[in-house]
N, C-alpha and C positions, 0 to 999 in steps of 0.2 A: 359119170360124179353123175349122180339124177333120184331121182324117183321122189317122196315128198318127206321132208329133212324125217316131221315126228314122228311119220312109221316108220322109217330104217332107224331112228335111235330108238325106239318106244322098242321095236326087236331087236336090237344090239341089246342094250341090257335088258332080256328079258334070253339071248345066248349066248351073252357076256361075249359080244364076237366086238372086237373094233372096231373104229369106221373113218373113217378120212372124210375130213369136211372143210368145205371155205364157206370162212369166216368175210364179212363182211360185201367188203369193196377187194378181199386182195386175195391174189393169182394163183398163191403158195397153197396148199394144202396143210394138217394138221392133221396127224395122227392121235387119237384118244380113245381112251376108253369111261365107256357113258358107264355113270354109278346110279344116277335119280334123278327121275327126270318130276320136277314140283313147280306150281300154282306158288310164282307169288307174295306177299302182302298187298299189292297193286293190278299183280290180276295177271302181268308174265309169265308164259311158260320155260324155266330155266332147266336147264343140264347143269347136276355139277359130274366134267371130268378129271383126269389125267390127261392130260396130254404127254405122249408118249415119243416124239419125235415130227417134225417141221417147224412150220414161219411161229416165230414173237410181233406179236409187233413191240411188245418192251424190253428184242435182242436176247428175252432170257436165252436161256439151255435145258432143253425141255431134260430131264421130266416135276412133269408142277399138275398140281390141283391149281383148273381153271370154272370155271361158273360160268356156261357160254348162254346167250336169250337166244331158243330157240329162232327167233322171231329173225334175225339177224344172219345165219347160215345160211347161205344163195344158195347148198348141195352137200347132198351129203350118200357116203353105199359104204357097204358091208366089207370088211374087210372080212379072212378068212381066218388070220390073227383071233383066238379067242384071247381073255382073260382070268386071272382070278380076281375078285375080292379087293382092296389095298387095304386093307384092315394096319396094317404093317405103316405107311404113310398117311394114314391120319383117318382112313376114310370109317364113317361109325355112323348107320342104320337109324341111332335114337336123334340124331341131331332132331335140335327142337323146330330149324324150319321146314323137313318132312311128319311134321305131324301133323298140319295145316295144306291141305292143295295137293300132298302126292298122287303124282301119276305113275307112278313105276321105279325099283325100282332093283336092282342086285340081291340075287338072297346066295345064302350056302348051299340050297336046291338047288332041284331046276325048274323047281313050282317059277310057273310067269306069277306077272307080279306078286311078288308075296309082300307082304309088309311088316313092316317090326314089329313084334309084338312088345310090350312098352309094359316095365312091370310100375303099379300105381308106386311105386316107394320115392319112385324115377322121378311122377308130378310132382310132388309136395318136397321134394327135395335133397338133398345130398344124401347118398347112400349111409349106410352108418359105417362106423367102423369098423372092421372085419377079430372076429372072436380070438379073446387067447389062443395063445393051444398049451395044451393038456400034457405035465407028460409024469 
């Protein structure tokens, strides 16, 4: 593992490739699918990832969603394995936390750093109920 952690994770998001990381002072590796990198309210850079394999300090069996603080990742390496954005598992590019400070996010297209288009109606409240079906 090696290289600049933020650069590796950004490349992983752009190309939808899995990463192996070492978090904190742990020697065990984790395999993640990074979906979004953003700056939180206090200015810390966070990566929202789907962990698919490896160590868990909470002894949870992967897969599960997990935010990682970039400053606490000691090493990161791109893997050859690619992934598809995990919408079925709860990923949404429309989350409130991504509206400010978004650095990069996976997209359905291959365009790098694609930002979600947020419709005005979703900014002011819940969506309207569906129209009834006329027969």
